[in-house]
N, C-alpha and C positions, 0 to 999 in steps of 0.2 A: 505494500499500501504506499502512493507515494504522500509527503507533505510538501508544505511550500517554506521554504527558507525564507530568510532574511526578514522573519515577523517577530515580534516580542511575544517569545514563549509562557512567559510569567502573567499574558491574559489570553485565557482560550478564547474569547470573543473574537481575540482577533486573530485567530487562524487561518482567516483568507487573504490573501497576497492584498499587500496596501492598493487602491484602487479598486478591486473587485466586489461586488457586491455582496455584502453579508450574507451568510447562508443561516446561521441559526439566529432563533428568537433574542438569544441575548447580544449576540452581533447587532440584531438591527435596535434594541433597545438600545446600544453603546453608541450606537449611528444618532439616532434620536438625541438621545443627551446631548450629542458634540454637538447641536445643532441649535438644539435649547439654549445651551449654557450659553455659546456663541453669540445668537441674536438677543439672547435678555442681555446681556453686559452690553452690547449697543444700545440697547433701547435706554439701558441707563444714563447713557452718556449723553444721547439727544433728549432726554426728558429736565434733563439738565439745562442743555442748552435753551432749549424750549421756553422752558419756567422762566431762566433770568431772561430773556426778551421779553415775554408779554408782562414782567413784574420789573422792568427798568425805570419806570414812574415810581412806583413805591421806595425802592432799594435807592433812587437819586435820593430821595424826602428823606430817608432815613440815616442814608452813609453819608451823604453828602450834600443835605440841609437844600436841598434843592426846595423852593415854595409854588405853588399851585401858580400855574399861568407864568412865570417868570421866563422859560422855556429854555432854561439854559444850559448856565456851566455846569450844575449836579447830572444833567443827562446827560451831559458828554463825558463829564466824568466817569459816571457808569458806564457807558457805552465803551470809554477808551481802557476800563478793567476788564472787559470782554475781550479787546482787540488784543491786552497784553498777553491774556490766554493763549491766543493763534499764535504768537510768536513764540512763545516758550515750546511749543509743540516739538518743531525739530530738536529740539536739546532731548526731549524726550526718546523722539525716536531714533537719536544719533545712539542715546544708551541704550534703552529697552529694545530695540530690533536688532543687535548684534548679540545682545543676552539672550534674547529668544532665538539666537541662530547657536548658542551654546550651550544653553540649559536646558531648553525647549521650551515650545509652546503654549502648555499649559501651565506653568507655575508662572510664565508671565501675565497670561492673561488672569489668576488669582490676584498676585501683586497689581494688576492695572484694576480692575473693579474693585479690591480694598481703597486703594488709593481714592478713586472715585466718588467713591460710598460716602468715605471721611470727609472727605473737603466739601461734595456739595452737602450732606448731612447737616456740616458744622455751620455751614452759613447760614441755616436754621435757628441756630443757636449765638450767633455773635450779639454781642452788648449795639449801641447803635451810638452815633453821634451825639445825640442829648445826654448821655451816659458817661463815654469813656472817649470822648473828644477825638482827636485825630487818630488814635490808633482803632477806632473802627474800619475808615476806609483803608488802614493800613492791613489791617485781619483778613480783610474782606478779598483784598488782592493778594494776599497769601492762600486763602485758599482759591483763589482764582490761578492761580500758576501752578497750584497742587493739581488741579484739574487740566488743564490746559498739558500740563507734565503728561499726567497717565494716559491722557485720550491720544497722545504721542505714539504709545505703545498699543492703546486699545483697537482702535480699528486695524491696523494692518495687523495685530496676532489674533485677532478674531477672525478676517478674511482669509487668513493663510492656512490656519487651525482648522475653519471649516473645507477648506480648497482638499488638503489634505487628507482629510480624512471623509470626503463624499466618494461615492464608487464613480469613478472615469466617466462614465456614460451618464450618470446623472448629475453631475456636478454643477450645473446650469442650474437646476432646478433646485436643488438643496442648500447651492449659495444664494439663491434669491433671497432666502429667507434670513440673511444678516439684513440686510435692506426694510425686510417684512419688517424687523425690530427696529430700525430707525424709525422708519414712517410709524409705527405704532407709540414710541416714544416722543415724537410731536404732535402725536394727536391727543396720548393722554394729560400732557401738556396743557393743550389748546384747553383740553374741557376742562380740568383740573382748575385753570387760571380763571377760564372766561365765568364758568359756573359760579366760583366762590366768590370773585367779583360782583355778580350778578346776586348774588344773596347778602353777604357784607356791605358790599356800596363802597365807594372811594375810602370812606373816612376809616371806614373796619381795616380795613386793608393797609393804611398806614400807619392806626393804632397795634399793628400785630399778627393780624391772621396772612400779610406776605409771606410771615413763617414755614404757614403748613404744607404747600407745594414742595419746599425745599427739606423739610423732615419726614414727607412722602418716601423720596430717594431712598433714605433709609434702611424697609421693609423690603424693596424693590432691588437694592443694591444687596442686602445682605441672602434673598432667595438665587439670587443670580450666583454670590457668593458659594453657596451652598452647591450650587450644583457643579459650579467648576471646580471645586475640590473634589467631586466624586467622577472627575471627568478622566479616563486615561489619554496616554499623549496620541498627538495624529500619529498613525500608521505610518507614513510617507517617511517623518524624521526619526522615527523610533529604528525602523533599518537604517537609512544614514547614519545614525548616531553608531548601533553597533558594528557597522562596518567603515568607522572611522572616516565619513564623508561629510562630515562638517567640521566648518573652516575656525582656526586658532584666529584669525584676524580677519571676521567677516566687512569691515569698513574697507580694510586694504583690498581685501578680496573681492569687493564688488566693484569697487571705482575701477579697479584695474582693468577687469574684466568683461563687466557689465553696465559700464556708464552708458552704455547707448541704450539701452533697455530703462536704467533711471531716467533718462531725456524723453523715453516716450510713453512710459509711464506717467512724468510730473505735466507733458503736453494732454492729455487726458484726462489729468485731474483736473487742468484749468478748464474743459467744456463741464466737465461734470459737475465740478463746485460751483463754477460761477454760475450755472443753470439751478443749482441744490439751495442753494440760499439767496439768489435771486428769487428764485419761486416762491421755495417756503417759510425762505425767512423775511424778506425785502417786501413782497407782495401785498398785507394787507397796509403797512405803512405806507408804501407808494399809492395804493389805489384813493384811503384816506387824505393824507396830508397834500399829495401832488395831484390828484384829479379829482380829490372833492367827496368823493362816495363814503357811504356809511360804514363807518367804521366795523359794525358789527355784522353785515354785508359783508365785509370782505376777511374777517375771522372766519365768518361759519361757510360762505362759499369756500374756501381753502382746507377747513376741514371735511367736506364734499367731495372737495379732489382728493384729499389724502386716503380716506376711504375707499373710495373708486380704485389712487392706486394697491392698496392693501390688496384687491380682488384681480387686479390684473398681473402685480408683481410676479409672484411663483408661476402664471401661466407664460407669461414673456421666458423665466427663466430656463422654464421646459423647452421652449421652443428654441432658445439656442442652443439647446442641446441637438437637435435634430437637425437645425441649418446652417448651425455655425454663429459665433458671435460674431467675428466681422460683419455678414450683412445687416447684422440686425446695429450694430452699432455705427455703421455708416449711413444708415436711414438717418438715426438720431441724427448723428452732427451734421449731416446736410441738413435735415429739415429744421433744427436750429441755426443753420446760416440762413436759408430761406424765408423762415417760416417766423422767427422770432420781432419780426419788428411788424409784420401783421398782425401777427396777434396781439402785440401791447397798443397795436392803435383799435382794437376790438375792446380791452379794457377801458379806453378812453370815451368809449359811447357811452348814452344814457339809457342803451336797454340792457337791463339785467340779464337778459336771454345770451345776448351776443359777448358781455361781457366774460358769463359762463363758458362757453365755448372757446374765446381765446385764453383763458388759463386753464381749462381744459386739455388744449393743443397742446400746450408748454406742458403740463403735465402727463401727458401720454408721451412727449418723446424722453418725458424724464424715464418714467418708469422702465421706457430699453436701454436707459444707462444702466440706472442703481439694478436692476437685476440681473447684469453681466460683469458688474463691480467683482465680488470675490470672488468669482470662478476665473475670469480675464486677467485680473492683473496680476496676483501671486504666481499665476502661469508663465507671468516672463521672464521668471528666475528662475536656477536650478534650485534642487534642495538647501543646500550649504548655505545659500544666500538670502536664501527669498525672503524672510522677514525682512532682513536688514535693506535689501534693496528698495523693498515695498514701503516700508517705512520714511525712509532718505527722500523717495521721491512724493511721497504722499505728502509729506509735511510741511518740506520745504515748498512745494508749491501752492500746496491750501495757504501757508503761514502768507505768501510773498507776491501771491498773485492771487488766487483764487478770495481765502479770506475776508481779504480788505474791500470786496467787489462792491456789499452794498453802502457800506462810509463813499466811497467813489461813485458811486451811481448816482448817490443822493446830491454828494457837491455838482458832480457835472451839471445834474436838471438845474442847481441854481445857478450856478453860474453860467450856463447858456442857453438856458430857459427851455431847450429842447426835452419834453415829456417821453420821445423817443429814445432815449436814454439805454435804458433795461435793454430796448431790442436790438439796437445795435453792439450793445454789450456781451450779449449771448452772443450775436451772430459773429462778431469775431473771436469768440472763444469757438464756437462752432469749426469756423474754417480750420481753428487748431487744431481738436479735437479730431478731425477730417485728417487733417496727415496724418496724425499720431497714430490714429487706427491702419491706416494702409500701411504703416510700418513696424504693424506686431506681427504676428505668425497666429493661423490660425490652430487654437487648442483645444476646440471642440473634442472630446473624449480622448485625449492627448494624455498621457501616465505623464504624471509629477514624479516620478523618482528617478534616482542616479543624478549623475554630476550634469549631463546634457540640456541646455533647455528644452522645455516641450515645445513639440509640433513642427511641421516640416519645412524645415531652410524656405523652399522653392513659396511658398505660402505666401512669403508677403508680398504687399504688394494689392492689387484687387481680386477678392475670393472669386475663386471658382470651384464647379462643383467634384466630388470627390476628396476633398481634402479631409472631410470630418470621417470617413469612410475610414481613407488611409489613416487617421492617428489611430483610432477604433480597431483595424487589424497592426498597427504594431504595438498600442497597448497590449493585446491580447498577447501578442507573438513573445512582447517581453516577459510577461509576468508566465507564461509557458518557460519561460527559461530560468525560471526561479524555483520551478517545480523537481526536485530528485527523482 
């Protein structure tokens, strides 16, 4: 009787070769725990981001002395505190990414969700400016910096872990649940904060109810932590570490051998996160402050769009397993390049239906992008430097290009008076993303095992029929070679 080698024999549920469909009930449960643990931690991260955004005005009052209607410096400082947390993300990526490539993905994921939970929950317990003076904003900044540092390793770790746990033939479907978790976090933040504001009013929020959404992070984070501590290491990484295929100096290794992949990933992330932050983060503010529409309408319209995204994301991920990642990503990139400005024009109309159509069009394109992130981007790198390469490219691109997009777009509108700026911004990002996708290999159904880059070298460029099938055959052949 044959048995697969290169498998962690201490975990019977992993006796299938990495990338193979689990053949036992325990193996299936282990896979489902891996998906849940990754997605839930990501939901905690984006719940915090959403809560901070929705409660900005109350944070400004309590930590920076902003007065009702002053417009001003307090709100700016509150947003600047959030911006600083983005700038520290690359540092988190530089430290936590290589750590994940040396000691394992699961261990670092436990660390990042612990740091995020402690930092975000602590905000709900902080003293205010009236109580301790300038120490209050200093403590808030410290919490945001810890949260930003941990986020620098959280998203990359969750995406890589999920990709390395999923079966090769269904990596797109299972990987899509990472962004399912992101969207759930955003929706939960919107519903909790909007409902709480409706119940207690602005004065009640200023008097202390702003703390509750932050405190809700604690049970959410503890649940994610409990699940992550029960996870086994990703099979692909376990195999590589057992056979000393991991890098001793991941940063030097990836910068020397895989700098092209880092640039490709960074270019794609410009499109991904410019679209993500402008649509899910900036659109409610844009529609109310710049276009004069109802704030409540904008908020609930966005919740409806995100609810539709939840339904569509797994289907888009499953489709990418069948037709390939690149055809879908090229459609999304081309869509943003050509349709962003017309969609933004629809948002400026007086018709609620036309505004919804414009926002829905942008949301549909975003679904195509996010559903393929955790199956596409980890596959740009070999196992030994996968976490490091992802973390460096993703976090530097986010911090310096995509992260400031809301602030830059808003300021450009104020400077130029052109209300179509968000559309042009996304169109330019779409063109950058289009070039990046063309520079990728097709990796749908490809194996992530070993020291070689996943996917066929000839699949760079425009997609052709047959690449997905060739990847599947190659993955099965390589799995067979590991069986004695």
